[in-house]
C-alpha positions in Angstrom: 0.0 0.0 0.0 1.3 3.4 -1.0 0.6 6.6 0.9 0.6 9.7 -1.3 1.3 13.0 0.4 -1.0 15.5 -1.2 -0.1 19.2 -0.9 -0.4 22.3 -3.0 2.7 23.1 -5.0 4.5 26.2 -4.2 4.5 28.8 -7.0 8.1 28.1 -7.9 7.4 24.4 -8.1 4.4 25.0 -10.3 6.7 27.1 -12.7 9.2 24.3 -12.9 6.5 21.7 -13.5 4.9 23.8 -16.2 8.2 24.6 -17.9 9.6 21.1 -17.6 8.9 19.5 -20.9 9.5 22.7 -22.8 12.6 22.8 -24.9 14.9 25.7 -24.0 14.1 28.8 -26.1 10.7 27.5 -27.4 8.7 29.7 -25.1 6.5 32.2 -27.0 5.0 33.9 -24.0 4.7 33.6 -20.2 1.9 35.6 -18.6 1.9 36.1 -14.9 0.1 38.5 -12.5 -3.0 39.0 -10.3 -6.3 40.7 -10.8 -4.7 44.1 -11.1 -1.5 43.5 -12.9 -0.4 41.4 -15.8 3.2 40.9 -17.0 3.5 39.2 -20.4 7.1 38.1 -20.9 8.7 37.1 -24.2 12.4 36.8 -25.1 12.6 40.4 -26.3 9.8 42.2 -24.5 7.8 42.5 -21.3 4.4 44.1 -21.5 3.2 45.5 -18.2 -0.6 46.0 -18.1 -2.5 47.4 -15.2 -6.2 48.3 -15.3 -6.7 49.1 -11.6 -5.2 51.5 -9.2 -2.3 49.9 -7.4 0.1 51.4 -4.9 3.4 53.0 -5.8 5.2 50.3 -3.7 3.8 47.5 -5.9 4.8 49.3 -9.1 8.2 50.0 -7.8 8.6 46.4 -6.6 7.7 45.0 -10.0 10.0 47.4 -11.9 12.9 46.7 -9.4 12.5 42.9 -9.9 12.5 43.3 -13.6 15.7 45.2 -13.3 17.1 42.5 -11.0 16.3 39.8 -13.6 17.9 41.8 -16.4 19.3 45.3 -15.7 19.7 46.0 -19.4 15.9 46.3 -19.6 14.7 49.7 -21.0 11.5 51.6 -21.7 11.0 54.3 -24.4 8.7 57.1 -23.5 7.3 59.9 -25.7 6.4 63.2 -24.0 5.0 66.5 -25.4 6.5 69.3 -23.4 8.1 72.7 -23.5 11.7 72.9 -24.6 12.8 74.0 -21.1 11.2 70.8 -19.6 13.5 68.5 -21.5 16.4 69.1 -19.0 14.0 68.3 -16.1 13.5 64.8 -17.5 17.2 64.3 -18.2 17.8 65.2 -14.5 15.3 62.4 -13.6 17.7 59.9 -15.2 15.9 59.7 -18.6 18.1 59.6 -21.7 17.2 62.0 -24.5 16.8 60.0 -27.8 15.1 62.5 -30.1 13.1 65.7 -30.1 11.3 67.9 -32.6 8.9 70.8 -32.8 5.3 69.8 -32.5 3.0 72.8 -32.7 4.2 75.2 -30.0 5.9 72.5 -28.0 8.3 69.6 -28.5 7.7 65.9 -29.1 10.5 64.2 -27.1 11.5 60.6 -26.9 13.4 59.4 -23.8 15.0 56.0 -23.1 14.7 54.9 -19.4 17.3 52.4 -18.4 16.4 49.9 -15.7 20.1 49.9 -14.6 19.6 53.4 -13.1 17.9 53.5 -9.7 17.1 57.2 -10.2 15.4 56.6 -13.5 13.5 53.6 -12.2 12.3 55.6 -9.2 11.0 58.4 -11.5 9.4 55.9 -13.9 7.6 54.4 -11.0 6.3 57.8 -9.9 5.3 58.6 -13.5 3.3 55.3 -13.8 1.7 55.9 -10.4 0.6 59.4 -11.5 -0.9 57.9 -14.7 -2.9 55.4 -12.7 -3.9 58.0 -10.2 -5.4 60.1 -13.0 -7.6 57.2 -14.0 -5.6 56.0 -16.9 -5.0 52.3 -17.7 -1.4 51.4 -18.1 0.0 49.2 -20.9 3.8 49.7 -21.2 6.4 47.8 -23.1 9.9 47.1 -21.7 12.7 45.7 -23.9 15.0 43.1 -22.3 17.3 40.2 -23.1 15.5 37.8 -20.7 15.7 34.1 -21.2 13.8 31.2 -19.6 15.7 31.4 -16.4 15.2 35.2 -16.1 11.4 34.7 -16.5 11.4 32.0 -13.8 13.5 34.3 -11.6 11.1 37.2 -12.2 8.1 35.0 -11.3 9.8 33.7 -8.2 10.6 37.2 -7.0 7.0 38.4 -7.5 5.2 35.3 -6.3 4.6 36.8 -2.8 2.4 39.6 -4.2 -1.2 38.9 -3.3 -2.9 36.6 -5.9 0.2 36.4 -8.1 0.0 33.4 -10.4 0.8 32.0 -13.8 -1.9 33.1 -16.2 -0.7 31.3 -19.3 2.3 29.8 -20.9 2.6 29.5 -24.7 5.3 27.6 -26.5 6.2 26.9 -30.1 5.2 23.3 -29.5 1.7 24.0 -28.2 
C-alpha cells in the first residue's frame, strides 16, 4: 500500500512543473500576474498592463524585480513638453533620444534604463501618476531575458497577493 502525500505546489514548483517538458528557447510567452497587474514576458519584451489603481510600492517592486532579472531592460517614453522641460526629464535619469517641434511644444522621446535606480524611481512615480489620473497602463519594456530570467522574475513576485501563472505558450503547443 502506497501513501501519497497531497499538498499544494509552491508557486516556484508550479513554474518548474509547467516549464519542464518545454525545450529551451521554445517559449512564446509567459503571462503572470494577479487581478490588477499582468506581465507578459517574451524573449525580447515584457508588457506591463494594469487596469486598476495599485500602490506606488507595488509598481516599484515590479520594476525593481524586472531590473534584478535583467538590468539591461529599458523603456521608451514619448512626451510632449516645452523645450525647457527636456532638461528636467534628463535630471530624472531619462536619456534623450530624439526631439522635434510639435505645434508650440516639443515631441520628445526618452529612453529609461532599468540599470539606473534614479530613472527607475522616477518611472515608478510617472506610472503611479498615470494610474492616479484614472488611466489604464500598458507599457512595453525591452529586455534580453531568457527562460531562467522569466522564472527568476516569477519567483521574486510570487509573494504579491494573488500572483499566479496566467498562461504559458510555446512553439510546440
